[in-house]
DOTI-874390 format. One record per residue: residue number from 1; x, y, z of N, C-alpha, C, CB in turn; residue in one letter. Coordinates in steps of 0.001 Angstrom, whole numbers, plus 500000, padded with zeros to 6 digits. Glycine has a CB too. Layout:
N
PT | NUM | X | Y | Z | X | Y | Z | X | Y | Z | X | Y | Z | A
...
END
This chain:
193
PT | 1 | 733646 | 491924 | 823148 | 734318 | 492231 | 824606 | 735171 | 491049 | 824770 | 733204 | 492384 | 825962 | M
PT | 2 | 734798 | 489651 | 824593 | 735572 | 488525 | 824731 | 736835 | 488619 | 823924 | 734806 | 487370 | 824374 | L
PT | 3 | 736724 | 489101 | 822813 | 737831 | 489132 | 821639 | 738846 | 489977 | 822261 | 737322 | 489788 | 820109 | R
PT | 4 | 738469 | 491316 | 822917 | 739267 | 492251 | 823216 | 740295 | 491408 | 824526 | 738304 | 493669 | 823629 | W
PT | 5 | 739544 | 490736 | 825262 | 740139 | 490170 | 826539 | 741446 | 489200 | 825980 | 738864 | 489207 | 827471 | R
PT | 6 | 740983 | 488448 | 824793 | 741913 | 487579 | 824395 | 743293 | 488253 | 823765 | 741219 | 486699 | 823446 | W
PT | 7 | 742986 | 489474 | 823017 | 743858 | 490298 | 822522 | 744781 | 490814 | 823653 | 743162 | 491328 | 821810 | V
PT | 8 | 744238 | 491351 | 824766 | 744991 | 491850 | 825829 | 745745 | 490741 | 826378 | 744164 | 492506 | 826841 | V
PT | 9 | 745118 | 489638 | 826605 | 745930 | 488421 | 827248 | 747077 | 488048 | 826265 | 744933 | 487037 | 827508 | L
PT | 10 | 747057 | 488124 | 825096 | 748149 | 487523 | 823903 | 749054 | 488685 | 823921 | 747478 | 487196 | 822159 | V
PT | 11 | 748746 | 489961 | 824092 | 749751 | 491127 | 824180 | 750582 | 490789 | 825343 | 749064 | 492611 | 824364 | V
PT | 12 | 749856 | 490644 | 826430 | 750643 | 490428 | 827832 | 751601 | 489239 | 827880 | 749607 | 490188 | 829027 | L
PT | 13 | 751134 | 488143 | 827253 | 752009 | 487024 | 827093 | 753279 | 487430 | 826371 | 751309 | 485917 | 826358 | L
PT | 14 | 752821 | 488121 | 825082 | 754260 | 488433 | 824434 | 755044 | 489428 | 825011 | 754173 | 488852 | 823063 | V
PT | 15 | 754529 | 490212 | 825876 | 755610 | 491216 | 826385 | 756343 | 490599 | 827408 | 755045 | 492547 | 826939 | V
PT | 16 | 755644 | 489614 | 828378 | 756195 | 488913 | 829400 | 757290 | 487892 | 828829 | 755074 | 488231 | 830169 | V
PT | 17 | 756858 | 487125 | 827770 | 757913 | 486294 | 827148 | 758976 | 487229 | 826416 | 757245 | 485253 | 826101 | Q
PT | 18 | 758752 | 488093 | 825944 | 759969 | 489081 | 825402 | 760736 | 489408 | 826449 | 759540 | 490450 | 824738 | T
PT | 19 | 760145 | 489794 | 827466 | 761071 | 490331 | 828754 | 761913 | 489140 | 829339 | 760065 | 490963 | 830077 | G
PT | 20 | 761289 | 488206 | 829316 | 762094 | 486952 | 829796 | 763242 | 486596 | 828870 | 761154 | 485676 | 829896 | C
PT | 21 | 763155 | 486524 | 827546 | 763901 | 486180 | 826822 | 765236 | 487360 | 826294 | 762999 | 485679 | 825916 | L
PT | 22 | 764900 | 488451 | 826726 | 765853 | 489605 | 826540 | 766403 | 489989 | 827837 | 765183 | 490833 | 825889 | H
PT | 23 | 766801 | 488992 | 828508 | 767353 | 489569 | 829990 | 768952 | 489752 | 829748 | 767042 | 488339 | 831439 | R
PT | 24 | 769372 | 490894 | 830396 | 770901 | 491177 | 830378 | 771361 | 490140 | 831245 | 771389 | 492677 | 830899 | E
PT | 25 | 772739 | 489639 | 830550 | 773447 | 488549 | 831397 | 773886 | 489243 | 832710 | 774789 | 487879 | 830603 | P
PT | 26 | 774071 | 488389 | 833684 | 774521 | 488962 | 834921 | 775805 | 489512 | 834929 | 774475 | 488067 | 835903 | P
PT | 27 | 776202 | 490526 | 835664 | 777393 | 491145 | 835610 | 778535 | 490154 | 836139 | 777292 | 492436 | 836394 | P
PT | 28 | 779762 | 490370 | 835570 | 780835 | 489525 | 835949 | 781030 | 489898 | 837389 | 782130 | 489701 | 835056 | A
PT | 29 | 781482 | 488721 | 838103 | 781875 | 488986 | 839551 | 783036 | 489831 | 839655 | 782168 | 487723 | 840303 | P
PT | 30 | 782760 | 490803 | 840642 | 783939 | 491896 | 840969 | 785159 | 491168 | 841450 | 783505 | 493008 | 842171 | A
PT | 31 | 786387 | 491743 | 841117 | 787605 | 491127 | 841751 | 787583 | 491376 | 843181 | 788914 | 491664 | 841169 | P
PT | 32 | 788298 | 490702 | 843979 | 788313 | 490713 | 845405 | 788343 | 492177 | 845819 | 789519 | 489907 | 845979 | L
PT | 33 | 787656 | 492800 | 846639 | 787749 | 494236 | 846889 | 789183 | 494517 | 847792 | 786311 | 494739 | 847728 | A
PT | 34 | 789531 | 495801 | 847333 | 790693 | 496341 | 848067 | 790053 | 496924 | 849456 | 791511 | 497546 | 847137 | D
PT | 35 | 790015 | 496153 | 850331 | 789178 | 496296 | 851530 | 790126 | 497203 | 852704 | 788726 | 494651 | 852097 | E
PT | 36 | 789310 | 497932 | 853310 | 790016 | 498923 | 854555 | 789839 | 497885 | 855842 | 789017 | 500706 | 854892 | D
PT | 37 | 788892 | 496946 | 855821 | 788887 | 496257 | 857057 | 788679 | 494678 | 856555 | 787658 | 496872 | 858110 | R
PT | 38 | 789373 | 493869 | 857227 | 789056 | 492583 | 856884 | 788697 | 491834 | 858246 | 790240 | 491933 | 856083 | L
PT | 39 | 787445 | 491497 | 858336 | 786982 | 490933 | 859623 | 787714 | 489473 | 859958 | 785338 | 490764 | 859540 | D
PT | 40 | 787959 | 488830 | 858999 | 788585 | 487561 | 859205 | 790047 | 487714 | 859789 | 788600 | 486794 | 857870 | W
PT | 41 | 790582 | 488913 | 859877 | 791909 | 489111 | 860371 | 791959 | 489822 | 861641 | 792694 | 489806 | 859421 | A
PT | 42 | 790810 | 489928 | 862222 | 790937 | 490942 | 863494 | 791835 | 490314 | 864694 | 789349 | 491280 | 864144 | V
PT | 43 | 792033 | 488861 | 864580 | 792967 | 488483 | 865604 | 794242 | 488584 | 865174 | 792774 | 487218 | 866082 | N
PT | 44 | 794795 | 488836 | 864057 | 796181 | 488967 | 863553 | 796643 | 490284 | 864005 | 796297 | 488832 | 861994 | E
PT | 45 | 797758 | 490306 | 864840 | 798349 | 491778 | 865101 | 798910 | 492419 | 863646 | 799727 | 491681 | 866295 | P
PT | 46 | 799445 | 491532 | 862924 | 799927 | 492061 | 861571 | 799704 | 490951 | 860507 | 801525 | 492485 | 861620 | W
PT | 47 | 799086 | 491632 | 859233 | 798767 | 490577 | 858190 | 799120 | 491384 | 856904 | 797115 | 489995 | 858226 | F
PT | 48 | 799546 | 490835 | 855867 | 799878 | 491399 | 854545 | 798966 | 490839 | 853525 | 801326 | 491122 | 854155 | V
PT | 49 | 798394 | 491503 | 852874 | 797558 | 491044 | 851797 | 798187 | 491554 | 850274 | 796016 | 491645 | 852088 | V
PT | 50 | 798507 | 490661 | 849413 | 799003 | 491279 | 848169 | 797931 | 490913 | 847088 | 800519 | 490737 | 847767 | V
PT | 51 | 797489 | 491952 | 846272 | 796485 | 491655 | 845473 | 797194 | 491976 | 844079 | 795141 | 492460 | 845838 | R
PT | 52 | 797359 | 490974 | 843316 | 797929 | 491257 | 841918 | 797076 | 491989 | 841040 | 798262 | 490036 | 841215 | T
PT | 53 | 795855 | 491656 | 841032 | 795115 | 492356 | 840373 | 794877 | 493855 | 840481 | 794204 | 491805 | 840489 | A
PT | 54 | 794887 | 494146 | 841733 | 794804 | 495613 | 842198 | 796452 | 496271 | 842188 | 794053 | 495644 | 843908 | C
PT | 55 | 797285 | 495317 | 842017 | 798671 | 495772 | 841998 | 799187 | 496540 | 843262 | 798836 | 496643 | 840820 | R
PT | 56 | 798530 | 495878 | 844474 | 799010 | 496561 | 845880 | 799310 | 495491 | 846832 | 797866 | 497549 | 846582 | T
PT | 57 | 800118 | 496054 | 847834 | 800411 | 495304 | 848920 | 799919 | 496010 | 849980 | 801753 | 494989 | 849059 | L
PT | 58 | 798923 | 495453 | 850970 | 798290 | 496182 | 851899 | 798749 | 495478 | 853297 | 796709 | 496213 | 851605 | D
PT | 59 | 798868 | 496384 | 854222 | 799275 | 495945 | 855624 | 798117 | 496228 | 856590 | 800609 | 496718 | 856128 | V
PT | 60 | 797756 | 494999 | 857167 | 796417 | 495382 | 858305 | 797083 | 495123 | 859771 | 794798 | 494153 | 858106 | Y
PT | 61 | 796444 | 495780 | 860496 | 796813 | 495487 | 861934 | 795483 | 495377 | 862653 | 797771 | 496650 | 862612 | Y
PT | 62 | 795283 | 494107 | 863288 | 794078 | 493603 | 863666 | 792838 | 493946 | 862873 | 793908 | 493961 | 864916 | Y
PT | 63 | 793069 | 493539 | 861806 | 792080 | 493696 | 860552 | 791664 | 495020 | 859729 | 790851 | 493240 | 861010 | G
PT | 64 | 792496 | 496118 | 860437 | 792303 | 497262 | 859966 | 793440 | 497638 | 859003 | 792118 | 498129 | 861020 | D
PT | 65 | 793268 | 498222 | 857716 | 794321 | 498494 | 856876 | 795019 | 499707 | 857340 | 793875 | 498620 | 855514 | R
PT | 66 | 796436 | 499607 | 857504 | 797138 | 500718 | 857988 | 798100 | 501226 | 856960 | 797823 | 500382 | 859233 | V
PT | 67 | 798373 | 500481 | 855939 | 799239 | 500860 | 854846 | 798778 | 500074 | 853464 | 800786 | 500511 | 855268 | R
PT | 68 | 799046 | 500865 | 852402 | 798896 | 500354 | 851067 | 799914 | 500897 | 850086 | 797546 | 500649 | 850583 | S
PT | 69 | 800578 | 500061 | 849571 | 801807 | 500404 | 848808 | 801446 | 499749 | 847299 | 803293 | 499713 | 849587 | Y
PT | 70 | 801871 | 500559 | 846350 | 801895 | 500055 | 844938 | 802942 | 498814 | 844820 | 802329 | 501300 | 843910 | P
PT | 71 | 802712 | 497891 | 843920 | 803491 | 496731 | 843923 | 803599 | 496282 | 842342 | 802806 | 495597 | 844910 | A
PT | 72 | 804777 | 495670 | 842185 | 804945 | 495047 | 840865 | 805382 | 493715 | 841143 | 805929 | 495778 | 839935 | V
PT | 73 | 805398 | 492600 | 840117 | 805598 | 491274 | 840234 | 806357 | 490648 | 839304 | 804539 | 490698 | 840290 | F
PT | 74 | 806480 | 489461 | 839069 | 807153 | 488529 | 838281 | 806954 | 489170 | 836752 | 806517 | 486962 | 838516 | G
PT | 75 | 808076 | 488872 | 836018 | 807832 | 489208 | 834330 | 806637 | 488756 | 833797 | 808889 | 488543 | 833360 | Q
PT | 76 | 806216 | 487616 | 834245 | 805142 | 486876 | 833741 | 803647 | 487740 | 833806 | 805114 | 485509 | 834605 | A
PT | 77 | 803806 | 488759 | 834630 | 802778 | 489771 | 834834 | 801914 | 489192 | 835925 | 801949 | 490108 | 833503 | G
PT | 78 | 800897 | 490176 | 836200 | 799899 | 489998 | 837480 | 798807 | 488972 | 836910 | 799098 | 491597 | 838033 | A
PT | 79 | 798747 | 488890 | 835622 | 797798 | 487746 | 835186 | 798537 | 486621 | 834532 | 796708 | 488255 | 834176 | R
PT | 80 | 799863 | 486502 | 834841 | 800541 | 485465 | 834411 | 800279 | 483994 | 834788 | 801663 | 485755 | 834702 | G
PT | 81 | 799315 | 483722 | 835769 | 799022 | 482538 | 836209 | 799910 | 481978 | 837532 | 799145 | 481714 | 835037 | G
PT | 82 | 799445 | 481172 | 838168 | 800126 | 480638 | 839464 | 801565 | 480227 | 839103 | 799312 | 479326 | 840112 | R
PT | 83 | 802477 | 480473 | 839907 | 803872 | 480031 | 840008 | 803936 | 478427 | 839851 | 804494 | 480516 | 841437 | K
PT | 84 | 804593 | 477980 | 839073 | 804553 | 476480 | 838891 | 806186 | 475852 | 839218 | 804000 | 476134 | 837168 | M
PT | 85 | 806836 | 476523 | 838581 | 808528 | 476101 | 838567 | 809482 | 477337 | 838540 | 808956 | 475174 | 837120 | F
PT | 86 | 810727 | 476829 | 838899 | 811611 | 477847 | 838898 | 811922 | 478369 | 837582 | 812725 | 477465 | 839525 | E
PT | 87 | 811900 | 479767 | 837413 | 812284 | 480389 | 836067 | 810994 | 480603 | 835273 | 813320 | 479436 | 835216 | G
PT | 88 | 809832 | 480432 | 835779 | 808576 | 480700 | 834944 | 808121 | 482093 | 835203 | 807390 | 479688 | 835278 | D
PT | 89 | 808995 | 482995 | 835948 | 808772 | 484325 | 835946 | 807362 | 484714 | 836666 | 808849 | 484775 | 834513 | M
PT | 90 | 806749 | 483772 | 837278 | 805447 | 484167 | 837896 | 805757 | 484381 | 839483 | 804251 | 482958 | 837624 | R
PT | 91 | 804558 | 485048 | 840008 | 804676 | 485439 | 841278 | 803618 | 484354 | 841896 | 804373 | 487074 | 841499 | T
PT | 92 | 804073 | 483615 | 842840 | 803095 | 482592 | 843592 | 801863 | 483074 | 844257 | 803814 | 481911 | 844668 | P
PT | 93 | 800751 | 482503 | 844323 | 799666 | 482888 | 845054 | 799314 | 481769 | 846190 | 798509 | 483144 | 844068 | T
PT | 94 | 798781 | 482243 | 847289 | 798483 | 481329 | 848335 | 798875 | 482162 | 849669 | 799319 | 479889 | 848144 | G
PT | 95 | 798843 | 481265 | 850755 | 799220 | 481867 | 851955 | 800368 | 481478 | 852439 | 798372 | 481724 | 852864 | L
PT | 96 | 801322 | 482431 | 852743 | 802705 | 482242 | 853192 | 803030 | 483117 | 854577 | 803696 | 482693 | 851957 | Y
PT | 97 | 804202 | 482952 | 854927 | 804807 | 483614 | 856045 | 806012 | 484298 | 855710 | 805074 | 482717 | 857084 | S
PT | 98 | 806355 | 485451 | 856431 | 807714 | 485913 | 856334 | 808709 | 485011 | 857088 | 807796 | 487317 | 856853 | I
PT | 99 | 809717 | 484434 | 856441 | 810762 | 483549 | 857223 | 812099 | 484315 | 857451 | 811099 | 482162 | 856389 | I
PT | 100 | 812199 | 485373 | 856866 | 813504 | 486128 | 856954 | 813457 | 487567 | 856534 | 814529 | 485461 | 856115 | G
PT | 101 | 814200 | 488436 | 857037 | 814458 | 489812 | 856685 | 815888 | 489961 | 856633 | 813841 | 490800 | 857637 | D
PT | 102 | 816189 | 490184 | 855278 | 817705 | 490291 | 855025 | 817848 | 491500 | 854224 | 818360 | 489011 | 854255 | H
PT | 103 | 819185 | 492081 | 854645 | 819394 | 493339 | 853799 | 820214 | 492947 | 852447 | 820253 | 494506 | 854699 | W
PT | 104 | 819924 | 493659 | 851451 | 820181 | 493267 | 850042 | 820686 | 494530 | 849431 | 818878 | 492686 | 849267 | H
PT | 105 | 821950 | 494452 | 848904 | 822455 | 495738 | 848255 | 821774 | 496262 | 847261 | 823657 | 495635 | 847758 | D
PT | 106 | 821073 | 495565 | 846468 | 820206 | 496197 | 845312 | 818859 | 496621 | 845814 | 819973 | 495166 | 844103 | R
PT | 107 | 818059 | 495828 | 846774 | 816709 | 495962 | 847209 | 816626 | 496415 | 848461 | 816003 | 494830 | 847130 | W
PT | 108 | 817568 | 496673 | 849282 | 817526 | 497127 | 850742 | 816899 | 495814 | 851433 | 816543 | 498611 | 850999 | E
PT | 109 | 815676 | 495957 | 851862 | 815103 | 494851 | 852632 | 814722 | 493791 | 851535 | 813801 | 495334 | 853553 | H
PT | 110 | 814903 | 492474 | 852022 | 814298 | 491510 | 851471 | 813660 | 490612 | 852494 | 815161 | 490882 | 850646 | F
PT | 111 | 812271 | 490546 | 852254 | 811445 | 489892 | 853199 | 811287 | 488288 | 852655 | 809970 | 490736 | 853318 | F
PT | 112 | 812008 | 487350 | 852994 | 811956 | 485995 | 852328 | 810543 | 485405 | 852850 | 813330 | 484981 | 852764 | L
PT | 113 | 809946 | 484850 | 851777 | 808725 | 484130 | 852140 | 808916 | 482511 | 852144 | 807587 | 484554 | 851111 | L
PT | 114 | 807885 | 481914 | 852574 | 808188 | 480363 | 852902 | 807633 | 479660 | 851642 | 807387 | 479747 | 854395 | D
PT | 115 | 807952 | 480260 | 850481 | 807625 | 479616 | 849145 | 808688 | 478665 | 848826 | 807484 | 480653 | 847978 | Y
PT | 116 | 808575 | 477409 | 848481 | 807212 | 476773 | 848270 | 806801 | 476063 | 849677 | 807268 | 475628 | 846977 | P
PT | 117 | 805445 | 476065 | 849756 | 804804 | 475554 | 851020 | 804328 | 474262 | 850475 | 803582 | 476517 | 851691 | N
PT | 118 | 803397 | 473484 | 851226 | 803128 | 472216 | 851117 | 801982 | 472103 | 849895 | 802698 | 471674 | 852544 | G
PT | 119 | 801259 | 473218 | 849783 | 800285 | 473372 | 848607 | 800978 | 473437 | 847504 | 799412 | 474524 | 848633 | A
PT | 120 | 802058 | 474336 | 847286 | 802899 | 474481 | 846143 | 803523 | 473056 | 845793 | 804016 | 475577 | 846434 | D
PT | 121 | 804201 | 472549 | 846719 | 804799 | 471143 | 846284 | 803740 | 470216 | 845716 | 805481 | 470380 | 847535 | A
PT | 122 | 802511 | 470180 | 846254 | 801585 | 469254 | 845665 | 801252 | 469720 | 844267 | 800326 | 469116 | 846518 | Q
PT | 123 | 800995 | 471050 | 844016 | 800630 | 471527 | 842608 | 801848 | 471004 | 841765 | 800426 | 473259 | 842491 | R
PT | 124 | 803071 | 471120 | 842175 | 804273 | 470829 | 841573 | 804199 | 469350 | 841103 | 805436 | 471108 | 842533 | Y
PT | 125 | 804027 | 468681 | 842026 | 804120 | 467089 | 841674 | 802910 | 466709 | 840875 | 804164 | 466099 | 843049 | R
PT | 126 | 801659 | 467394 | 840931 | 800614 | 466996 | 839937 | 801151 | 467658 | 838557 | 799026 | 467562 | 840398 | V
PT | 127 | 801693 | 468651 | 838364 | 802088 | 469200 | 837264 | 803261 | 468256 | 836492 | 802530 | 470596 | 837648 | A
PT | 128 | 804045 | 467753 | 837495 | 805006 | 466796 | 836985 | 804589 | 465556 | 836356 | 805795 | 466446 | 837963 | M
PT | 129 | 803655 | 465116 | 836966 | 802991 | 463832 | 836645 | 802143 | 463945 | 835434 | 802145 | 463351 | 837795 | A
PT | 130 | 801626 | 465329 | 835116 | 801059 | 465703 | 833704 | 801867 | 465975 | 832669 | 800300 | 466775 | 833728 | R
PT | 131 | 803225 | 466109 | 832977 | 804133 | 466405 | 832008 | 803994 | 467999 | 831817 | 803857 | 465532 | 830692 | G
PT | 132 | 803732 | 468874 | 832630 | 803616 | 470326 | 832460 | 804961 | 471092 | 833084 | 802219 | 470827 | 833216 | D
PT | 133 | 805802 | 470513 | 833547 | 807088 | 470976 | 833837 | 808134 | 470687 | 832865 | 807467 | 470490 | 835027 | I
PT | 134 | 808833 | 471793 | 832493 | 809831 | 471720 | 831361 | 810896 | 471075 | 831710 | 810263 | 472934 | 830859 | P
PT | 135 | 811740 | 470344 | 830972 | 812833 | 469737 | 831104 | 814077 | 470754 | 830794 | 812750 | 468550 | 830259 | I
PT | 136 | 814918 | 470889 | 831749 | 816068 | 471596 | 831682 | 817364 | 470748 | 831655 | 816065 | 472488 | 832760 | R
PT | 137 | 817912 | 470631 | 830493 | 819156 | 469558 | 830366 | 818437 | 468187 | 830475 | 820421 | 469716 | 831678 | G
PT | 138 | 818810 | 467522 | 831437 | 818249 | 466114 | 831723 | 817221 | 465943 | 832911 | 819431 | 465189 | 832031 | T
PT | 139 | 816919 | 467212 | 833500 | 816166 | 467099 | 834534 | 814915 | 468106 | 834441 | 817015 | 467284 | 835695 | Q
PT | 140 | 813779 | 467873 | 835125 | 812783 | 468842 | 835003 | 813200 | 470070 | 835814 | 811447 | 468288 | 835444 | P
PT | 141 | 812506 | 471172 | 835294 | 812854 | 472479 | 836152 | 812453 | 472161 | 837649 | 811968 | 473898 | 835589 | A
PT | 142 | 813225 | 472747 | 838560 | 813026 | 472718 | 839954 | 811679 | 473532 | 840428 | 814311 | 473301 | 840605 | A
PT | 143 | 811254 | 473345 | 841608 | 810105 | 474035 | 842004 | 810281 | 475591 | 842306 | 809595 | 473343 | 843178 | I
PT | 144 | 811514 | 475907 | 842566 | 811827 | 477111 | 842727 | 811902 | 477584 | 844314 | 810896 | 477822 | 841926 | G
PT | 145 | 812489 | 478747 | 844572 | 812623 | 479273 | 846029 | 813025 | 480566 | 845957 | 813602 | 478526 | 846918 | S
PT | 146 | 813454 | 481182 | 847057 | 813801 | 482515 | 847281 | 813063 | 483519 | 846693 | 814986 | 482708 | 846950 | A
PT | 147 | 811588 | 483340 | 847092 | 810449 | 484257 | 846659 | 810317 | 485180 | 847816 | 809021 | 483478 | 846330 | I
PT | 148 | 810261 | 486616 | 847621 | 810072 | 487443 | 848650 | 809609 | 488644 | 848245 | 811131 | 487585 | 849363 | G
PT | 149 | 809412 | 489644 | 849316 | 809029 | 490914 | 849106 | 810131 | 491826 | 849296 | 807963 | 491234 | 849903 | I
PT | 150 | 810468 | 492861 | 848247 | 811621 | 493487 | 848506 | 811439 | 494976 | 847799 | 812857 | 492589 | 847970 | H
PT | 151 | 812449 | 495811 | 848158 | 812504 | 497274 | 847404 | 812923 | 496939 | 846004 | 813649 | 498427 | 848101 | G
PT | 152 | 813525 | 498126 | 845402 | 813939 | 498114 | 844075 | 814980 | 499018 | 843792 | 812910 | 498356 | 843249 | T
PT | 153 | 815808 | 498461 | 842709 | 816732 | 499189 | 842197 | 816542 | 499822 | 840778 | 817772 | 498439 | 842253 | D
PT | 154 | 815099 | 499531 | 840400 | 814490 | 500068 | 839237 | 813110 | 500909 | 839609 | 814204 | 498851 | 838242 | K
PT | 155 | 813438 | 502083 | 840164 | 812250 | 502677 | 840721 | 811354 | 503311 | 839487 | 812692 | 503818 | 841834 | P
PT | 156 | 811984 | 503459 | 838381 | 811212 | 503954 | 837267 | 810461 | 502566 | 836661 | 812255 | 504772 | 836120 | W
PT | 157 | 810621 | 501420 | 836772 | 809716 | 500499 | 836447 | 808587 | 500360 | 837264 | 810278 | 499407 | 836354 | F
PT | 158 | 809012 | 500343 | 838813 | 807819 | 500309 | 839660 | 806849 | 501460 | 839458 | 808230 | 500286 | 841071 | N
PT | 159 | 807192 | 502643 | 839236 | 806461 | 503797 | 838927 | 805451 | 503617 | 837602 | 807515 | 504934 | 838712 | K
PT | 160 | 806003 | 502967 | 836796 | 805188 | 502610 | 835445 | 804502 | 501408 | 835577 | 806069 | 502454 | 834179 | Q
PT | 161 | 804408 | 500684 | 836707 | 803792 | 499309 | 836906 | 804226 | 498299 | 836000 | 802364 | 499348 | 836799 | N
PT | 162 | 805495 | 498206 | 835630 | 806128 | 497305 | 834913 | 806690 | 496170 | 835738 | 807090 | 497946 | 834184 | I
PT | 163 | 806149 | 494870 | 835431 | 806496 | 493781 | 836292 | 808052 | 493210 | 835642 | 805153 | 492559 | 836262 | D
PT | 164 | 808941 | 493365 | 836539 | 810278 | 493159 | 836140 | 811145 | 492036 | 836936 | 810924 | 494471 | 836256 | W
PT | 165 | 810272 | 491633 | 838159 | 811125 | 490554 | 838852 | 810951 | 489068 | 838254 | 810729 | 490518 | 840417 | T
PT | 166 | 811772 | 488315 | 839065 | 811604 | 486810 | 838581 | 810595 | 486029 | 839205 | 812823 | 486031 | 838777 | W
PT | 167 | 809594 | 486649 | 839999 | 808747 | 485953 | 840905 | 808362 | 486599 | 841978 | 809251 | 484881 | 841314 | G
PT | 168 | 809114 | 487649 | 842509 | 809088 | 488317 | 843804 | 807920 | 489339 | 843560 | 810570 | 489028 | 844233 | C
PT | 169 | 807821 | 489994 | 844840 | 806920 | 491229 | 844799 | 807957 | 492443 | 845102 | 805603 | 491140 | 845995 | I
PT | 170 | 807760 | 493380 | 844331 | 808680 | 494461 | 844446 | 807790 | 495852 | 844888 | 809497 | 494619 | 842966 | S
PT | 171 | 808195 | 496637 | 845854 | 807709 | 497924 | 846155 | 808842 | 498885 | 846224 | 806936 | 497917 | 847411 | I
PT | 172 | 808473 | 500167 | 846229 | 809658 | 501148 | 846346 | 810370 | 501018 | 847448 | 809308 | 502488 | 846312 | D
PT | 173 | 811726 | 501261 | 847585 | 812623 | 500971 | 848661 | 812117 | 501748 | 849829 | 814091 | 501314 | 848321 | S
PT | 174 | 811702 | 503006 | 849603 | 811174 | 503745 | 850583 | 810110 | 502922 | 851580 | 810550 | 504911 | 849890 | E
PT | 175 | 808953 | 502582 | 850827 | 807898 | 501715 | 851110 | 808343 | 500322 | 851875 | 807215 | 501432 | 849776 | N
PT | 176 | 809437 | 499737 | 851324 | 810188 | 498528 | 851891 | 810728 | 499045 | 853241 | 811446 | 497975 | 850875 | A
PT | 177 | 811268 | 500165 | 853499 | 811938 | 500720 | 854782 | 810800 | 500764 | 855659 | 812683 | 502204 | 854652 | R
PT | 178 | 809589 | 501143 | 855237 | 808469 | 501521 | 855960 | 807767 | 500083 | 856440 | 807500 | 502495 | 855017 | D
PT | 179 | 807790 | 499195 | 855576 | 807178 | 498055 | 855762 | 807984 | 497128 | 856805 | 806987 | 497449 | 854440 | L
PT | 180 | 809308 | 497456 | 857053 | 810296 | 496763 | 857947 | 809885 | 497243 | 859298 | 811875 | 497101 | 857615 | A
PT | 181 | 809149 | 498355 | 859360 | 808738 | 498723 | 860913 | 807677 | 498254 | 861152 | 808601 | 500088 | 861326 | T
PT | 182 | 806856 | 497536 | 860357 | 805580 | 496957 | 860690 | 805429 | 495428 | 860879 | 804703 | 497343 | 859693 | L
PT | 183 | 806359 | 494808 | 859977 | 806260 | 493347 | 859907 | 807589 | 492715 | 860586 | 806089 | 492874 | 858332 | V
PT | 184 | 807425 | 491369 | 860807 | 808600 | 490648 | 861178 | 808454 | 489286 | 860849 | 808914 | 490781 | 862562 | W
PT | 185 | 809519 | 488471 | 861210 | 809509 | 487132 | 860840 | 808178 | 486325 | 861616 | 811002 | 486517 | 861246 | V
PT | 186 | 807557 | 485656 | 860605 | 806282 | 485011 | 861145 | 805049 | 485731 | 860707 | 806287 | 484968 | 862688 | G
PT | 187 | 805215 | 486846 | 860453 | 803965 | 487828 | 859671 | 803261 | 486896 | 858511 | 804723 | 489414 | 858773 | T
PT | 188 | 801959 | 486611 | 858534 | 801320 | 486017 | 857362 | 801238 | 486968 | 856337 | 799998 | 485492 | 857633 | P
PT | 189 | 801328 | 486261 | 855006 | 801306 | 487185 | 853676 | 800269 | 486300 | 852870 | 802974 | 487393 | 852788 | V
PT | 190 | 799211 | 486955 | 852601 | 798313 | 486154 | 851449 | 798363 | 486941 | 850208 | 796668 | 485956 | 851853 | L
PT | 191 | 798862 | 486092 | 849147 | 798977 | 486578 | 847971 | 797776 | 486038 | 847099 | 800309 | 486264 | 847472 | I
PT | 192 | 796917 | 487117 | 846506 | 795830 | 486826 | 845630 | 796086 | 487297 | 844303 | 794609 | 487379 | 846104 | L
PT | 193 | 795368 | 486574 | 843356 | 795419 | 487171 | 841963 | 794620 | 488450 | 841954 | 794844 | 486170 | 840862 | E
END
């Protein structure tokens, strides 16, 4: 009888140990949700969230999503990394504001963002100090500017999710016209990877 207890105890220990050693790895964290409500934005009359991983530009009104538009980005792609300098074909990530709404012959509305902001300038200085900014002629590449949200003169690219801009966010021109009825200068824009 004592022998059976030892056998059962050994079998239980083996089963428990095997179970501990053969655990599935935890699942990878999910990308930021494409949420219908943003509790942290309930005090903002209008707020734009661009999710490059979801390929969307969402408009929120007091925290509730009221529009969602398909979007394309800089030629480096949605996974091209954070914009560092002029000509890197990347879309910046961070918190920005719309500082202008200009008519453009090719893209109709062009909502100019306040890129580069202070955080972008600091990253650029750090990258310069590390030697990560390429030299163009005799000078390092500039930090860049004129990043915005605009319509398209290449609707077939947008429909096929082809990233074609030099760093801007492009939505269909019809959607840009609709966006113009919802946002104005000063509207915050959060661009996420």
